[in-house]
Each structure stands twice: as C-alpha cells, then as structure tokens.
C-alpha positions as CSV (number, residue, x, y, z in Angstrom):
1,X,117.9,90.3,109.2
2,X,117.6,91.8,105.9
3,X,114.4,93.7,105.0
4,X,115.2,94.9,101.6
5,X,114.7,92.6,98.7
6,X,117.2,92.0,96.0
7,X,114.5,91.9,93.3
8,X,114.1,95.2,91.6
9,X,110.6,95.1,90.3
10,X,109.8,97.9,87.9
11,X,106.7,99.7,88.8
12,X,104.2,99.7,86.0
13,X,101.2,102.0,85.5
14,X,98.4,100.3,83.7
15,X,96.7,102.8,81.4
16,X,94.1,100.5,79.8
17,X,91.6,100.9,82.6
18,X,92.2,104.7,82.5
19,X,91.5,104.8,78.8
20,X,88.3,102.7,79.3
21,X,87.0,105.1,81.9
22,X,87.8,108.2,79.7
23,X,86.0,106.7,76.7
24,X,82.9,105.8,78.8
25,X,82.8,109.4,80.1
26,X,83.2,110.8,76.6
27,X,80.3,108.7,75.3
28,X,78.2,109.7,78.3
29,X,78.7,113.4,77.7
30,X,78.2,113.1,74.0
31,X,74.9,111.3,74.5
32,X,73.5,113.7,77.1
33,X,74.7,116.9,75.6
34,X,72.2,119.2,73.9
35,X,73.4,120.7,70.7
36,X,72.6,124.1,69.5
37,X,70.2,123.7,66.5
38,X,69.9,126.9,64.6
39,X,67.3,127.0,61.9
40,X,68.7,126.9,58.4
41,X,65.8,128.7,57.0
42,X,65.9,132.4,57.4
43,X,62.4,133.8,57.8
44,X,61.5,137.5,58.0
45,X,58.3,137.9,59.8
46,X,55.9,140.5,58.6
47,X,55.0,143.5,60.6
48,X,51.4,144.4,61.3
49,X,49.8,147.6,62.6
50,X,46.3,148.0,64.0
51,X,45.7,151.1,61.9
52,X,43.8,150.6,58.7
53,X,44.5,153.0,55.9
54,X,41.4,154.5,54.2
55,X,43.0,154.4,50.8
56,X,43.7,150.7,51.1
57,X,41.7,148.7,48.6
58,X,39.1,146.2,49.8
59,X,40.4,142.7,49.7
60,X,38.9,140.0,47.5
61,X,36.6,138.0,49.7
62,X,36.1,134.2,49.1
63,X,33.7,132.5,51.4
64,X,32.9,128.8,51.7
65,X,29.8,127.7,53.5
66,X,29.1,124.4,55.3
67,X,27.8,122.7,52.1
68,X,31.0,123.6,50.2
69,X,29.5,126.4,48.1
70,X,31.8,129.2,47.1
71,X,31.0,132.9,47.2
72,X,33.3,135.5,45.5
73,X,32.6,139.0,47.0
74,X,29.2,137.7,48.2
75,X,28.2,136.4,44.7
76,X,27.6,132.6,44.6
77,X,29.6,130.5,42.2
78,X,27.5,128.2,40.1
79,X,29.3,124.9,40.8
80,X,32.2,123.9,43.0
81,X,34.6,123.0,40.2
82,X,38.0,124.8,40.2
83,X,37.6,126.1,36.7
84,X,34.3,127.8,37.6
85,X,35.8,129.3,40.7
86,X,38.8,130.6,38.8
87,X,36.5,132.2,36.2
88,X,34.4,133.9,39.0
89,X,37.6,135.3,40.5
90,X,38.8,136.6,37.1
91,X,35.3,138.1,36.5
92,X,35.7,140.3,39.5
93,X,38.8,141.7,37.9
94,X,41.2,141.2,40.8
95,X,44.8,141.8,40.2
96,X,46.9,138.8,41.4
97,X,50.0,140.9,42.0
98,X,48.6,143.5,44.3
99,X,45.2,142.3,45.5
100,X,44.9,140.8,48.9
101,X,42.6,137.8,49.4
102,X,40.6,136.8,52.5
103,X,39.4,133.3,52.6
104,X,36.5,132.6,55.0
105,X,35.4,129.1,55.5
106,X,32.7,127.6,57.7
107,X,34.1,125.4,60.4
108,X,31.9,122.5,59.1
109,X,33.2,123.0,55.5
110,X,35.1,120.1,54.1
111,X,38.9,120.5,54.0
112,X,38.9,119.7,50.3
113,X,36.8,122.8,49.6
114,X,39.3,125.1,51.3
115,X,42.2,123.4,49.5
116,X,40.4,123.8,46.1
117,X,40.0,127.5,46.8
118,X,43.6,127.9,47.7
119,X,44.7,126.0,44.7
120,X,42.6,128.2,42.4
121,X,44.1,131.3,43.9
122,X,47.6,129.9,43.5
123,X,47.0,129.0,39.9
124,X,45.8,132.5,39.2
125,X,48.9,133.9,40.8
126,X,47.6,135.3,44.1
127,X,50.2,135.3,46.8
128,X,48.7,137.5,49.5
129,X,46.2,135.2,51.2
130,X,44.7,135.5,54.7
131,X,42.5,132.9,56.3
132,X,39.8,134.5,58.5
133,X,39.1,133.1,61.9
134,X,37.1,134.1,65.0
135,X,38.4,134.2,68.5
136,X,37.3,131.1,70.4
137,X,35.5,131.2,73.8
138,X,37.8,130.8,76.7
C-alpha cells in the first residue's frame, strides 16, 4: 500500500480574488471618507465693542418705508429714482471714505428698494454699510 502519490502538483496561490477584495475595500473607504475642506478664502472678521465713543461722527441714515420712499437723515427724497437718491446723499455732504451708513428698511418694503439704495451707495463709493434690524420675539 502506497499512500504517497507520484504526481508532484505545484501549489498555486491565486491572487486575483485577493486583488478584487482589496480594490473593493479601497473604493468603499474612498467613497465613505470625509475629506478636510478648508476654506480657500481668508476672512478677517471685524471686532466690535459695546462702548460708543463720544467723538465718533453720527452715521448717514438712509430709511426706506413700506411704500418704497427714501429718507436721507430724516429728509424725504422727492422720487425713488437712483439719480435722485444719489443727489440727496451728496447734498448731505457725506464723505464716502470715512462715513458710516446705516440702512433701515421697513419689513414690508420691496426688495428692489433696498437693492437700489445699496447700489446708489456703492456707486458713490460708500463701503461701510450696516443694515439695521430689530430683535425678533422669541
């Protein structure tokens, strides 16, 4: 009785299924990984203090009521055209480089009225614009 075989079969390791499993795992981890997304825009946030300086000049106040009428420092502008609004702002004598502007619009005012006021200020060179709001009821 002879239990050993005369055939010498070479043992082969099949690597194709191993490569398939590794590729599936790689695709799975790539699809489920979260990537760090840093912002490409560097923004320096302004600092604010609650103290108001007494020597600080009063800001230019532009108000828009519910009907879309403009008021520059509590003086009504004749018509809602952008040229008239720009003339009224220039008549006040505000310096675009250093003067702050506060825009107060009624909640029922049309969005176009607010955009027109912001456009007029931008065309005149004002860059320091604040939009006034009130704290809502909670």
